Every structure is written in structure tokens, then in C-alpha cells.
N, C-alpha and C positions, 0 to 999 in steps of 0.2 A: 471355544472359549467364549468370555466373558464381553460382552459389547459395552461399550464405554457409551456414556450419554450419548456422544454428541453424536452418534452413529444414528440415532434416530434423523439426524437430519443430512439431506442430500445436497454434496456435494457436487454437479459434475463442470467438468471443463474438458477447453477443449487445449488437446497438443499441443506443443510446438515447436516445431521440428529441429534440430540443430541449424540447418542449412539455411534458416532466418537469424541465425547469431551474430550479434552487434557488436563492438568495436568495444565495448568492458563487457556489456552483457552477453554470456554466452549460450543464450535461448532464446530470444528475442529482440527484432531490431527495431526500431523504428520504420513507421512504416506496413507492418503486418499490422494486421486484425487482432485489436485482443482476446487474450484467450477467458473464454466463459467463465463465469463460478455462478453457485447459487446455494440459496438455506442453509448459509454459514451465521451460524447461531453469533450473539450479537449485541453491546450495550450500546443505549444511545439517550443522552441525559439519565442516568441509571435505571433507565428502564431496559428488560430484557426483550430481544427482537432479532429479527434476523438478516442477514443483506444478501442482495443479490444482483447481479450488472445489468440485469434486465427490466429493474424494477427502476434504476435508473434515470429518471426523465432530462435529465439538466443537459447541454451541449455538451458539456466538458463535463467527465469525472476526472479527481487525481484520485489514483489509489496507492495510499502509501505501507509500507511494511516495516512494523514497527516491535518492540521489546520492552519491555516498562525498565527490565532489569537494564538497557543500557543507559549506561551516560549520554555517549551522543544522542540517543532517542530524547533524554528527559531533558539535552540542554538544547535544543528543537522544541521544544513543545508549546511554548509562550508561543515564539512565529506561527507555529504551527494554529494557537487559533488564534491568532489576528488574524492570519490568513484567512480564516474563514468566517472570521464576523465582518472581514474587507469586501470580500467576495457575496456576500449576501444578498441575493437577489439579481446575481448577475448569471447564471444558470449555468453555478458551478454546484459540485458537490466535490465531497471528500468522504473517501473510505479508506480506513485503517483495518490493518488486518493484521494479528502476531501467524507465526507459524513455529514457534519456536516450543521447544520440550521441555519448558521449565517450569513447575509451580507458580513462579510469578506472574509469568507472562500468559496462564490460561485465562479462561474467561471472571474467576473469584478477583484472581490480581489488577484485574484490567478494569475490575466493578469499583474499585478499591483506589485504584491506580486514578482511572477518568474524576471521581469525585474529590480526588485528595486535590488534583491538579486543575478542576473544573473543564477538561476534553468538553467539547463541544462537535465532533463530529462523531456519523459511526462509527465504532467498533471491535471489528470480530475476530474470531479465535476458529483456525481453523487447526484441529488435531491432525489431522490428515496430512497436513505438509498439501495437500496437493495445489494450492493456489500457488503457496511461494514457488514448486518445482515448475508450473506452470508459465511465470513467470522469469524464471531464472533469478530469485532474490538471493542474494548470497549477503549480504550484510544487511544492518537496520540505521537508521532509517533508508530507505531506498525507494524515489515517490518515479510514477509512471503516468503521462498525463496522456489520456484517452479522448480525440473527437469526439462529434455526436456520430458520428459512423462507427465509434469505438476502435477508431484505428489508432497504435503505437504513436503519438507526435513527440513523447519526448519522456527518457532515462535519466535517471540519476541523482545529485544533489540536489538539496532546494536553495542552497546558497551555497558562495563561496569559505565560508567559515562556521562549520558547523560548530562545532563546541564552543566559539564567541561572536555574541551575536554583537558586538561592537566592530570587531574589523571586518564583519559583512562589506565589499564592495560589488560584489556581484549578487543578484537575485534569478535565478537559475529558471526555479516555479515559475513564481509570477512573470518572469518573460515568458517564457512557452506559453502559458495559460491565458496572457493575453492575446499572443498571436494567434492561437486558436479560435479565439474567440473573436476576432476579427477576419477569421479565414486564412490565415497566413501561415508560413512556416517559419516556427523558431528559429532564431539567429543561431541557438547551441540548442542540438536536439538530443544529445547524450554526452555526460560526464560520467566520471570516475564515480560510483557511489563509496563512501567511506561511514565507520561506524561496526559494528557488532557483528559476528562471523555467524553467519543463522548455522545450527547445528542441527543437518539433516537423519533421520533415524533411517536404517538398514534399509532398504525396500524388502516384504516379507516375501518369502520363498513359497511357489503354489504347486502343488500338485501335479 
């Protein structure tokens, strides 16, 4: 079978047992070690690169599952850009990843999207969808806050009004990141992410 270009990149992931399922996320939970990942092809400021969790030296990593086709992702994009700008120099790294099996959400589509939007964070595409499965990402956008030991400290929404920024009253992501930077427990550790469903390909059968 012809190998995809993306298969040239290694994606190393640690499985997440179902026993760790959270309240809303049914694969991982707050407090557990974040699944590792490496070699995911990505774009940053229009330049091709790759992204690995081990390469992040910041105390806090914000991992967000995205999909360019999704209206909810598009609605939070400006807020995500503002978040990256606001936390520059504060030991926080944002990593966006798409796992959608949709042409628009593959690397060429990501390149076009990030150029049009002025996205300022590294944005990768995992064709294997392994990272999405490992984190139990079910919708886009879905945010995960990881501490300096790469334990999961928050899962869910960016804020309480994904589609309409003017109606935001609770900034879950910012509050969680601020708490983790201080070495504290976020007041809200998990919310139910809402957005566009992630469609996973059926697993290939092995002989």
C-alpha cells in the first residue's frame, strides 16, 4: 500500500487507559500524565516545521485540537491569537493540532488558514489521528493545559461563549493557565467542550 508523505514523520504516543477517563472526556482526566507525541508535521508563521511535546521547554503547554472547517474554531481564532500574544514571555506555549480527515484541515489547508487569520502559534496535522485518540479529543476546539511535569491540569472550553466573544463571562483557559503558572490548582478543572465533532477513521485490521 502506498505510504502517505506524512508517514515519514514519527508520531510517538503513550496510550491513555480508559480507567483515567474524566467527567466529560472519556479517555483522559485531570491529574494524569499527558500522552506524549513527537514529529507531527506543522506550520509556524508560514514555515514548515514539526512539533513534539518534548521540545516544549515552557512551564505550561496549551494543546488545542482544531479544524479549519469548523465555525466554532473560526469563532475563537481571534481569541486564541490574543491569548498567545498576552502570554508571550510568560513561559506558556500553545500547540494547535488537527486530526480531521478533511482536505481543508490538512497541512496545505492549515497553511492557507493561518496566513489568512494571522495565526501566531504552531499548528500541526496528524494524519494518523493517534494524538486525537490518545487525548480523547471528540470536538474542535478542545483545550488541554499541561503543567511543567506534563500532567494534565485542565480540559475543555476556552471560555463560556465559544461562538460570541461579547457574551463571555468566564475565561476557563486563562484562569487555568494563570493558576498553573502560580503552582495552584485551577478552580475549574474540566468543562464540556463544544464544537464540531471529530470523525475518526476506522482502525485498520491487522493480520
